[in-house]
N, C-alpha and C positions, 0 to 999 in steps of 0.2 A: 207438405202434402203429397207432392209428386214422388218423394222418396218412399213414402209409406205405401203408396199405390204400386210402385216398382217392386217394393219387397213382397207384397202379397202376390202380385203377378208371378214373380220369380218363384215363390214357394209353391204356387199352385202347379207351375210348370215341372218343378222338380218332383213333386208328389206324383204326378202322372208318369214322369220318367222312372221313378223307384218303383212304382206299381208295375210298369211294363217290364222291368228287370226281373221282379218277383214272379210275374207271370209266365214269363218265357225264358227257360234255361238257356237256350242257344243264344238269346239276345245277351244274357247276363255273361256267357262265356266270352262273346265278341267283345263287349265292353271291358272285361278283365284283360283280354289279350291287347286291346289298344292301351289301357292303362299301363300294362307291363311294358309294352313297347316304349312308351313315353318315357318312363322312369329308367328304362335300362341304359340310357347314355348319361344320366345324370347322378354321379355318385351321392350327393347330398340327397337327392330324391330317393334313392334306393335305401339309404340309412333312415330316412323319415318314415318311408313305408314299412320297413322292417320293425322299427320301434313301435310304430302304430299297431302292426299286427300282434306283436309280442305283449303289448299293454292292453289293447282294446279287443282282441280277437283270440282269446286263449285258445280256443278249439282249433282254429285255423293254424295257430303257431305250433300246437302239438302235432298235428298232422303233417306239417311241413317238416318238423324236427324227426318225426318217425319215419318219412320218406327219405330224408337225407341220410338217417342212420341205415336204413335198408339199403341204400345204394352204396354207401361205404361199405357195409358188410359184403356186397356182391363184388366189389372191386377188390377185395382182399382175398377172394376164393379163385383158385386157379379154374380156368375155362373147362378144364377137363372134369371138374367136379360140380358142374352146374352153375357156376358163378356168372356165365353170360349166356 
């Protein structure tokens, strides 16, 4: 009985948290910075996050891939020609 009440309370707290992230883009950005900071030093976490993005967030994955490709293209261009 206590476990069920804790689950319900936990879900309510998370829903308000998620709603706050949706309502405030700055708060979402800060939360993502914290998350990335946390996984930055854990190679297993980085791989899990990358797989999650690839499998469950295809638009985000495609955007990251496009940014990566764009940055690689800039790196191959001499600075005299607008690469940097």
